[in-house]
C-alpha positions as CSV (number, residue, x, y, z in Angstrom):
1,M,-70.8,-81.1,-75.4
2,K,-70.1,-77.4,-75.3
3,K,-69.8,-77.5,-71.5
4,T,-67.4,-80.4,-71.8
5,L,-65.1,-78.6,-74.2
6,I,-65.1,-75.5,-72.0
7,L,-64.2,-77.6,-68.9
8,A,-61.4,-79.3,-70.9
9,A,-60.0,-76.0,-72.0
10,I,-60.0,-74.7,-68.4
11,L,-58.2,-77.8,-67.1
12,A,-55.6,-77.6,-69.8
13,S,-55.0,-73.9,-69.0
14,A,-54.7,-74.7,-65.3
15,A,-52.2,-77.5,-66.0
16,G,-50.1,-75.2,-68.2
17,T,-50.1,-72.5,-65.5
18,A,-49.0,-75.0,-62.8
19,Q,-46.2,-76.3,-65.1
20,A,-45.0,-72.7,-65.6
21,Q,-44.8,-72.2,-61.8
22,S,-42.3,-75.1,-61.4
23,S,-38.8,-75.5,-63.0
24,V,-36.0,-77.9,-62.9
25,T,-32.6,-77.0,-64.6
26,L,-29.8,-79.4,-65.4
27,Y,-26.5,-77.5,-65.2
28,G,-22.8,-78.2,-65.0
29,L,-19.2,-77.3,-65.6
30,V,-16.5,-79.4,-67.4
31,D,-12.9,-78.3,-66.9
32,A,-9.7,-80.2,-67.9
33,G,-6.1,-79.2,-68.7
34,F,-2.4,-79.9,-68.2
35,L,-0.9,-79.5,-64.7
36,H,2.8,-79.5,-63.8
37,S,3.6,-79.8,-60.1
38,K,7.1,-79.7,-58.4
39,V,8.0,-79.9,-54.8
40,D,11.6,-79.2,-53.8
41,G,13.5,-82.4,-53.3
42,Q,10.9,-84.5,-55.1
43,S,10.2,-85.7,-58.7
44,S,7.8,-83.5,-60.7
45,R,4.3,-84.6,-61.6
46,N,3.0,-84.0,-65.1
47,A,-0.6,-84.8,-65.7
48,L,-3.9,-84.3,-67.5
49,D,-6.1,-83.2,-64.7
50,S,-9.7,-82.4,-64.2
51,G,-11.0,-79.2,-62.4
52,I,-8.0,-76.9,-62.5
53,Q,-9.8,-73.5,-62.8
54,N,-13.0,-74.9,-61.3
55,D,-14.0,-78.3,-60.0
56,S,-15.9,-80.2,-62.8
57,R,-19.5,-80.9,-61.7
58,F,-23.1,-81.6,-62.9
59,G,-26.3,-80.9,-61.0
60,M,-29.9,-80.2,-60.9
61,R,-31.7,-77.2,-59.3
62,G,-35.3,-76.3,-59.2
63,S,-38.0,-74.2,-57.7
64,E,-41.8,-74.2,-57.3
65,D,-43.8,-71.1,-56.8
66,L,-46.1,-71.8,-53.9
67,G,-47.8,-68.4,-54.1
68,G,-47.7,-65.3,-51.9
69,G,-43.9,-64.8,-52.5
70,L,-43.1,-68.3,-51.1
71,K,-41.0,-70.8,-53.1
72,A,-39.7,-74.3,-52.6
73,N,-36.1,-74.8,-53.8
74,F,-33.6,-77.6,-54.1
75,T,-30.0,-78.2,-55.4
76,L,-28.4,-81.6,-56.0
77,E,-24.7,-81.3,-57.3
78,S,-22.1,-84.0,-57.9
79,G,-18.4,-83.5,-58.5
80,I,-16.8,-85.4,-61.4
81,N,-13.3,-86.1,-62.7
82,V,-13.2,-85.5,-66.4
83,D,-9.8,-87.2,-66.9
84,D,-11.1,-90.6,-65.8
85,G,-14.8,-90.3,-65.5
86,T,-15.0,-91.0,-61.8
87,T,-16.8,-89.0,-59.1
88,T,-15.0,-86.8,-56.6
89,G,-15.4,-88.0,-53.0
90,S,-18.0,-90.4,-51.7
91,G,-21.7,-90.1,-52.3
92,L,-23.6,-89.3,-55.5
93,F,-24.3,-85.6,-54.7
94,N,-21.0,-84.9,-52.8
95,R,-20.8,-81.2,-53.6
96,Q,-24.3,-80.0,-52.6
97,A,-27.6,-81.6,-51.6
98,W,-30.2,-79.4,-50.0
99,V,-33.9,-78.5,-50.0
100,G,-35.6,-75.4,-48.6
101,L,-38.1,-72.6,-48.7
102,S,-37.6,-69.0,-49.6
103,H,-39.7,-65.9,-49.4
104,S,-39.2,-62.6,-51.2
105,R,-39.6,-60.6,-47.9
106,F,-38.4,-63.0,-45.2
107,G,-35.3,-64.7,-46.6
108,E,-34.4,-68.4,-47.3
109,M,-34.0,-71.6,-45.2
110,R,-31.9,-74.5,-46.6
111,L,-31.5,-78.0,-45.2
112,G,-28.8,-80.4,-46.2
113,R,-25.2,-80.5,-47.4
114,Q,-23.9,-76.9,-48.1
115,F,-20.9,-74.7,-48.4
116,I,-19.9,-73.0,-45.2
117,L,-20.0,-69.2,-45.4
118,G,-16.2,-68.9,-45.0
119,S,-16.0,-70.5,-48.5
120,A,-19.2,-69.1,-50.1
121,F,-18.8,-65.5,-49.2
122,F,-15.2,-65.1,-50.4
123,T,-15.3,-66.7,-53.9
124,S,-15.2,-63.4,-55.8
125,I,-13.1,-61.6,-53.2
126,D,-10.2,-64.0,-54.0
127,P,-8.9,-63.0,-57.5
128,F,-8.5,-66.8,-58.1
129,G,-12.1,-67.5,-57.0
130,T,-10.8,-69.8,-54.2
131,V,-9.8,-72.3,-56.9
132,F,-6.9,-72.7,-59.4
133,R,-5.4,-75.4,-57.1
134,Q,-2.8,-74.0,-54.7
135,A,-3.2,-70.5,-56.1
136,G,-6.6,-70.1,-54.3
137,I,-6.7,-68.6,-50.8
138,G,-7.6,-72.1,-49.5
139,S,-3.8,-72.7,-49.2
140,T,-3.6,-70.3,-46.3
141,V,-7.2,-69.9,-45.2
142,I,-8.7,-73.4,-44.4
143,A,-12.3,-72.2,-44.1
144,A,-12.1,-70.7,-47.7
145,N,-10.9,-74.0,-49.2
146,Q,-14.3,-75.1,-50.7
147,V,-15.5,-76.5,-47.4
148,R,-19.0,-78.0,-47.0
149,N,-20.8,-79.3,-44.0
150,D,-23.4,-82.1,-43.9
151,N,-26.6,-82.0,-41.9
152,T,-26.8,-78.2,-42.0
153,A,-29.7,-75.8,-41.4
154,M,-28.8,-72.5,-43.0
155,F,-30.8,-69.2,-43.0
156,F,-30.1,-66.4,-45.5
157,S,-31.7,-63.0,-44.8
158,P,-33.2,-61.0,-47.7
159,N,-30.9,-58.9,-49.7
160,F,-31.1,-55.2,-48.6
161,G,-29.4,-53.2,-51.3
162,G,-26.5,-55.6,-51.5
163,L,-26.3,-56.3,-47.8
164,Q,-27.1,-59.9,-46.7
165,A,-26.5,-61.9,-43.5
166,A,-26.6,-65.7,-43.0
167,I,-26.2,-68.3,-40.2
168,G,-26.0,-72.0,-40.2
169,Y,-25.7,-74.9,-37.8
170,S,-24.5,-78.4,-38.5
171,F,-25.7,-81.3,-36.2
172,T,-22.6,-83.1,-37.4
173,R,-20.4,-81.8,-40.2
174,S,-19.5,-85.1,-41.8
175,G,-21.5,-88.3,-42.0
176,Q,-24.6,-89.2,-39.9
177,E,-25.4,-88.1,-36.4
178,V,-25.1,-90.5,-33.5
179,P,-26.8,-90.4,-30.1
180,G,-25.5,-87.8,-27.7
181,N,-24.6,-84.2,-28.8
182,A,-21.1,-84.5,-27.4
183,N,-20.4,-87.4,-29.8
184,N,-21.0,-85.3,-32.9
185,N,-18.7,-82.8,-34.6
186,R,-21.1,-79.9,-34.5
187,A,-20.4,-76.7,-36.4
188,V,-21.5,-73.1,-36.7
189,T,-21.1,-70.8,-39.7
190,T,-22.2,-67.2,-39.8
191,G,-21.4,-64.1,-41.9
192,V,-22.4,-60.8,-43.5
193,R,-21.6,-59.7,-47.0
194,Y,-22.1,-56.6,-49.1
195,N,-22.0,-56.5,-52.9
196,N,-23.2,-53.4,-54.6
197,G,-21.5,-51.5,-57.5
198,P,-17.7,-51.5,-57.3
199,I,-17.6,-52.6,-53.6
200,E,-17.7,-56.2,-52.3
201,A,-16.9,-57.1,-48.7
202,A,-17.5,-59.9,-46.3
203,V,-17.0,-61.0,-42.6
204,T,-17.4,-64.6,-41.6
205,Y,-17.1,-66.7,-38.4
206,D,-16.8,-70.5,-38.6
207,R,-16.5,-72.8,-35.5
208,L,-16.1,-76.5,-35.2
209,D,-17.0,-78.2,-31.8
210,P,-15.2,-81.5,-31.9
211,G,-17.2,-84.5,-30.5
212,T,-13.9,-86.0,-29.2
213,G,-13.4,-83.0,-26.9
214,G,-10.5,-80.5,-27.1
215,A,-10.4,-76.9,-28.2
216,N,-12.9,-75.6,-30.7
217,G,-11.6,-74.9,-34.2
218,I,-12.3,-71.2,-35.1
219,S,-11.7,-69.2,-38.3
220,T,-12.6,-65.5,-38.5
221,Q,-12.2,-63.9,-41.9
222,V,-12.7,-60.3,-43.2
223,G,-12.0,-59.2,-46.7
224,G,-13.1,-57.1,-49.6
225,A,-12.6,-56.0,-53.2
226,Y,-13.0,-52.6,-55.0
227,D,-13.3,-52.4,-58.7
228,F,-11.8,-49.2,-60.2
229,G,-12.7,-50.4,-63.7
230,V,-9.2,-50.6,-65.1
231,V,-8.1,-52.6,-62.1
232,K,-9.7,-54.4,-59.2
233,V,-8.0,-54.6,-55.7
234,H,-8.5,-57.6,-53.4
235,A,-7.6,-58.2,-49.8
236,L,-8.3,-60.6,-47.0
237,Y,-7.3,-61.3,-43.4
238,A,-8.0,-64.4,-41.3
239,D,-7.5,-65.4,-37.7
240,Q,-7.4,-69.2,-37.4
241,R,-7.3,-71.0,-34.1
242,N,-6.9,-74.8,-33.4
243,I,-7.5,-75.7,-37.0
244,A,-6.8,-79.4,-37.4
245,V,-5.2,-79.7,-40.8
246,T,-3.6,-82.6,-42.7
247,A,-0.6,-81.9,-44.9
248,G,-0.6,-82.8,-48.5
249,T,-0.7,-81.2,-52.0
250,A,-1.5,-82.3,-55.4
251,A,2.0,-83.7,-55.7
252,T,2.4,-85.3,-52.3
253,P,0.2,-87.7,-50.3
254,A,-1.5,-86.4,-47.2
255,T,0.3,-87.1,-44.0
256,S,-0.1,-86.0,-40.4
257,V,2.5,-83.4,-39.3
258,P,2.9,-81.0,-36.4
259,F,1.4,-77.5,-37.0
260,A,1.0,-74.3,-35.2
261,S,-2.4,-74.2,-33.4
262,N,-3.0,-70.5,-34.2
263,T,-2.1,-68.5,-37.3
264,K,-2.8,-65.1,-38.9
265,S,-3.3,-65.2,-42.7
266,Y,-3.6,-62.5,-45.3
267,M,-3.9,-62.1,-49.0
268,V,-3.5,-59.1,-51.3
269,G,-4.2,-59.3,-55.0
270,L,-5.1,-57.5,-58.2
271,S,-7.1,-58.3,-61.3
272,A,-7.7,-56.4,-64.5
273,P,-9.5,-56.9,-67.8
274,I,-7.4,-57.1,-71.0
275,G,-9.6,-57.3,-74.1
276,A,-11.6,-60.5,-74.0
277,G,-9.4,-61.8,-71.2
278,R,-8.6,-61.1,-67.6
279,V,-5.2,-61.2,-65.8
280,F,-5.0,-61.6,-62.0
281,G,-2.5,-62.3,-59.2
282,S,-2.1,-62.5,-55.5
283,Y,0.4,-62.9,-52.6
284,Q,-0.7,-64.8,-49.6
285,K,0.9,-65.7,-46.2
286,A,0.0,-67.7,-43.1
287,K,2.4,-66.3,-40.5
288,D,2.7,-69.1,-37.9
289,W,2.4,-71.9,-40.5
290,D,5.2,-70.2,-42.4
291,I,3.4,-70.6,-45.7
292,K,3.9,-67.8,-48.2
293,G,4.0,-67.3,-51.9
294,Y,2.6,-65.7,-55.0
295,S,0.4,-66.7,-58.0
296,V,-0.5,-65.3,-61.4
297,G,-3.2,-66.3,-63.8
298,Y,-5.0,-65.5,-67.0
299,T,-8.4,-66.4,-68.6
300,Y,-9.6,-65.7,-72.1
301,A,-13.2,-65.9,-73.1
302,L,-13.8,-67.9,-76.2
303,S,-17.6,-67.5,-75.8
304,R,-20.1,-66.7,-73.1
305,R,-19.8,-70.2,-71.7
306,T,-16.3,-71.3,-72.7
307,N,-12.8,-70.0,-71.8
308,A,-9.2,-70.9,-71.9
309,Y,-6.9,-70.3,-68.9
310,A,-3.3,-70.5,-67.7
311,F,-1.7,-70.0,-64.3
312,F,1.6,-70.2,-62.3
313,S,2.0,-70.5,-58.5
314,D,5.0,-70.7,-56.2
315,I,4.3,-71.2,-52.5
316,D,6.7,-72.2,-49.7
317,N,5.9,-74.8,-47.0
318,L,2.5,-75.7,-48.4
319,G,2.8,-79.3,-47.5
320,S,3.8,-78.8,-43.8
321,R,1.8,-76.0,-42.1
322,A,4.5,-76.5,-39.4
323,S,6.0,-73.9,-37.1
324,V,9.4,-75.1,-38.3
325,R,10.8,-72.9,-41.1
326,N,12.0,-75.3,-43.8
327,D,11.4,-73.2,-47.0
328,I,10.3,-76.1,-49.2
329,G,8.7,-74.6,-52.3
330,T,5.8,-76.1,-54.3
331,R,5.4,-74.8,-57.8
332,Q,2.4,-75.4,-60.1
333,A,1.8,-74.4,-63.7
334,G,-1.1,-75.3,-65.8
335,F,-3.4,-74.5,-68.7
336,G,-6.7,-75.8,-70.0
337,V,-10.2,-75.1,-71.1
338,R,-13.5,-74.7,-69.1
339,H,-17.0,-75.1,-70.5
340,M,-20.2,-74.3,-68.6
341,F,-23.7,-75.5,-69.5
């Protein structure tokens, strides 16, 4: 009887240890507010919209300690529209869906649907976090516009004092692979970032090899930010070649239009803390697409997980990306609340 009790205690202890070595976390973000949009020559749009500061989403992430510094990890994340309860895009986990292995000394490998590095590495270099609708740098830098690739194998190096490199390959960036490599839209994403103390910097290279032939789409980006304490300075430069884009904004439907095959884009911005809030702004321009404009924003922390926000943005030619200079302005103004859990 005594031996049986001892064995039961050992088994219970082992089960508790195994459970402590695995974890699954449910997380999410809920964002909704009022958005006013006006394109020159068109009627204005006034709406209660979801995901103005950040896209609303929910997800699960987890890890299991396999021993010896090795872990199994996964993330499943779905975008949602708070204003009508629908999902964003097709598929249940349309934002991220990947599984992988990581090691404390050798880095991490992820397999599945993931953000390209042109988007992932510039989130905090843009004072708007690459979001806030047209205010984010995605208006002039396509690779930074919250882009994700399907069917991607991505490797992240260990972090060496704030320095990290990564490279990924997509067997076809959207949908399922079909027989013959030349029939798939393959993609490469690679980059290096540094984040330590007041300095943050990144360089990325993204390339799309279209299965239908034609020139490869290439986006090379370099940028950084320096935090002086009282103010943070942000800057970015991008060289974009043969980027196939479709016109369209939150206020106008997407339509195919002529566009310049190559363009040089840049952004300069500032951000500064003000009490429990933060004010920020930027100017961005895509030279050969003739897109240019400025944006300003403000967030106020109501708690550690909840904040209110407001922003205004005025950008010319956002809906065209054409080489023709038509100076059609698009203005957006909005305010709302964001809660993270």
